[in-house]
N, C-alpha and C positions, 0 to 999 in steps of 0.2 A: 504493500501500499504506500503512495506516494506521502510525502510531507502534506500536500495540500489535502488529501484526502483525509487525514489523521485530524487535521483539525479542524475535520468538517463538523457541523450539528448533528450530522448523522454517522458520524465514523463508527459508533458502536454497530449499529445495524447493518454497516459494510461488513465489519468484520462476522457478523453473523452469517451473513450471506455465503462471506469467504470459508467460514468452518460448515458450510452443509446447513446450517440450524434452523428448524421452523422459525420462522416470524409469525408474531400475535398480530390481533387484533388491534392493537395499542401501539405495533410497530406500524403496520399499515396507515393507519391515522397520522403520525409522524412524516410519513414517508410522503405522503399526499399533500403533508402542509411545509415540506419544506421548501426553501429557496434557495438550497443546493442542488439546481439540477444537473449539474456537473456530474456530483458525487452519486447521485441516484443513478444517473444513466452509466456512470463506471460500474456499480453494482451491479446493475441489469445485465450488462453487457459482459460481465465478467461470468454470471450464470448461462447465458445464450452461448458463450463461447466454450464452457465446460460443458454444456450438453451437445451442441453442434458444430463448435469449431467456428469456420468461417464461411460456412454454406450457407446459403440462401436459397431456397426451395419456389418453386413454381409449378404449375399443371398447365397442360394444353386441355382446357374445358370451352364449353359451350354452356349458355344460359338457355334456359326454355321457359318462358311467360306464359302459360297456360291459359289463364284470367286472371282480370284484375277486378272480378266483380266480388264484391263481401258484403255481408249483411253488418258485420261489425263495423266500429265506429272509433279505432284508435286514434287517440287527437293529435298524435303526432305523424300519422301515414298520409303522405302525398300519394301513394299508388292507387289507393282502393278507390273504386266507385260503384255507385247501387244500379241493379238491373235497371237496362236502358237507359243510363245516363249517358251524356255525349262524353266519348272516349273509355266506353267501356268494351271491354270484347272478350270472348270467348272461342278457343280454337276447337275445333272438333279432333276426334282422335283422327281422321284419315287427314289432315291438315298436320297435325302435329308428326304422324310417321313419314310424310311429304319432306317436314321440314328435316329430320333427322336424316333422312336419304340424302340430302345435301353435303355430310360430313363421313359419307362410307370413305373407307381407304387414307383418311385423313392423320391417323394416328392421335383423334380426339380421346384421352383418357378418362373424362368425367362428362356428363351431364347435369346440371346444376336446374332440379325445377322449382318453381316459385310461382304461387299464386297465393288465391284467396279462399275465405271461407264462403263459396257460393251457396246460395239458397235453394238452386233448382239442380244443380248436377247430380245425377245417382252415384251410388257408390262405386258400382259397375266400371263407370266412365275411368277410374283412376286406376283399378286393375288394367282395363282395357288400352289405356294409354302406355303402362308400364312395358306389358307385354309385346305391345309395337313396337318399341323404342328399343326392347332388348331383340325382338325379330332382326331389327334394321342393323342394329350395331350391339353384338352381341358381346365383343370385347370391350366394351366401354361401360365402367361403371356407372351408374346410375344411384345422384344424391340427390334426394327429393321429400319435400314435403318438411313440417315442422311439427314438433309437440301439439302445438294448436290445430294445426290440421287434421292430424292423426287422433285427437281427442273427438273433432268435428266428425270425421270417418264413422267413428264409433257410434255418435250420435244417431247419423243418418240411414248407419247400416243395423245399428241395434244390437251391435256385439261389444267385447272389453274390447278396451284398446292393444291389449297383448295379443289376443286374436287375429285384430285386423292387421298388427305388425307382422305377425307371420303371414299374412294371404298376401300382403304387399311384397314382402320379402320374395316370395315362391312367384309373384310373378314378375319380379325384377329387379325390386327396392335394393341397394346396395349400402343404403349408410343413409343415416338423416341429417336433417339441416340443424342449425341452432338456432333459427329463428324463434321469436316468441318472447327470449328470455328477459328483454328490455331490464327493467331492473326488479328483482325479484322481493324487494320490501314492500308491503303491500301497501302502507298509507301512499307510497306513491305510484303503485299500478293503480288505485282507484280515482286519481287524478288524470293518468296518461291512458290508461287502456282496462275502464272498469269490467267490461265486459269479457277478457280476457281470461284463460286458466289461470290459477293460482301457481306457485312456486312449486309447492307440494305435487300438485297434477304434471307438472314440466317435468319434475325428477322421477316423478313416476314413470312416466311414459320411456324417458330416455332409460331409465332402469332396466326396462322391458329389453328394451333393443339391447342391450349391455348384455343382459343374460343371454339372449340369441347367438352373441358374439359379435352384433354390427358394433363398429365403431362409429361414433356421433361426433357433433362439433357442439359445441356452447358458446352465447354471444353475450354483449353487455351495451344497452344502448346508454349512452352515459353524454351529459352537455345541457340538459333540459332543467327539470325543476329537483334532482337528485342532491343530495349531499355528500360530502367525504365518508361520512359513517355510512352510509347507502352502497355505497362502491365497494367499501371493506366489506359489508355484510354479503354483499352478492359473489366479491372473489371467493368467501370463506364458505358459504352454502357449495359453491364448485368443489372446491376441494376437499370438502365433507366426503359430498357425493362420489369424488373419484377415489378418495380412499376406499369407499365400500365397491366400487363397481371396476372401476380402471377402463371405464369405456370411454371416455373424453380423450380426443388424441390430439385437439387442437382449442384455444382459446380465442375468440377472435372481438376486439373492444369495436364497437361501430359508434360514431359519433353521429349526435343528431343535427339533421339539416333543417333551417325554418323554414324553408318556402313552400307555400300551396298546402298548408296544413293549418289545424285550429289552436294548435301547441301555442307557436308565434315566440319560442325561449330564443334567446341569443345563440349563435353558436361559440361554442368552447372555442379557446385560444388554443395557439399552437402548443404554447407550453403546458397546457392542460392534458393536451392529446398525449404529450410524453412522457408527462408524470403519470398517466392512465397505464400506458405500455409496459413502462419500467416497473410500477408498483404492481402490476399482474403477474411481469413474469417474476417477481422475488416472490409474492405469497403463493400463487400456483407451482409450488416446488414439485407437485404430481403429476402436471400435465405437461406433454412432451412439448408442445408445439405452441409458439405465440405468431397469430397471423394479424398483419397489417391489411385491411383491404384499400389498395391502393384506388379505388374507383369512390371511394366516400373519402378518404383521406388526403389524396390530392399526391401526385407523382413525387413531388419535392418532400413533402414532409413523409410521405414512405420511406425515402433514401433516407431520412435521417434516423427515422424510427429502427433502422437496421441496428445503430448504435445504443437502442435504448430496451432490448429484448427480444425483440423483434427477430426470425427466422426465415419466415414465409410470406410472399407475396402476391397467393393466391393465382390468381388463371392469369393466362395472355391476352385473350381476345372476349369480348361480351359485346355480345350482337344485338344492339337495342334494349341494352340494360336499362331498367324502369324506374325501380324502385328510388334510388338515388338521384338519376337525373330527374325526377319527377320532384325531389325534394329540395331541385336546387344545385345539384352538383355540377361543375361546367369541366369536369375531367374528361379525356377521350372517351368516345363509344369502343375505340380498338385499341389495341398495342400490340403489334408483333412479338414474336418470339424474340428477333434481335434488337427489339428496340427495348426489351425489359429486361435482356440480358445484359444490355450496355447499361441500362438504369443500375442494374446491383454493381455492376464491375466498377463504373465511376463513383460506387460508396467505396469499394476497398472490400469487397465481397465476392465470394467465389457462387455465379449461379448453377444451380443444378434443375434440370427438369425431374418431379418427382410423377407418380401414381395416387392413387384417391386414398394408400393407405402408406403414404409418405416414403415409400421405398424410393431409393433414388434411381436415375435414369438417366443412361448416355444419351443425351442429348444427339449426337451423331447417327443413335441407332433405334433410339426409340420410336 
């Protein structure tokens, strides 16, 4: 540890991180409230390099938005539309299969499925969608649906969530997305997403997936009306669940974007963004990967985040990404593999393509 870090107000916490000791809730609050962003980054980067060295991963993926129709009215959401509302859309299964055929032979590692809680679609629609995608792209991993959607499918199918997950998996689902977590603190959820499933149900559904051997993601939406205490609480709930199941393979902080939604909170500062990445890496000692979703964070901040605990930059091409662009993100819709690799290299990191299970692939042969 350098003399500068040794004199930091969080030097004792840096020492704990160096020793591999588990940090507490009180430690997490101190980290969020420190002004020493350099020492915080030093500690988070130390853990990141202990786990992953200098490697930064990405995946060749495509995003499928099957519909933006949703009965719920989360106050932070700019993506959803009511049935029949201008801008609403729902793709048929044949349209989705035709869309997937465009990517045959392109080495796409993952399809990421995004949608809402559609009040009219039947449960079979989702099973048929998965079967159709797997028939066209059998070697491509299908990552789809949030715990919120799985809960919705269970309601419309009148089945328990574990049965629904088994049926989705049999139809072609390979992993579950992390959306719907938002902030787990109930007093915040009541204000930003009062109709959404609670934290216990979220973890219950991910637990079913983990029991089946599926790996999943977990997210945190920050920068709206949550406190530092709420963020630490969120992270430690993730850590506790991971202790029990070891099923989360990546944590993804998502910054709230204020355009075109009812919440109208201010966008978090860049310093806050870096603190969230760093504290996440330090508290989540049992979650192997930390992702920066560059389409939300922006390209330049994503580069800096690689020094604050982040080891993964998600995917290379987002065809018509809707959720964050509807909320005001001005990042590119597409980023080539060459551009992303250069972005990582310019940050003095080693780029490496991965698959959906974070197995490293040779970009020359993958």
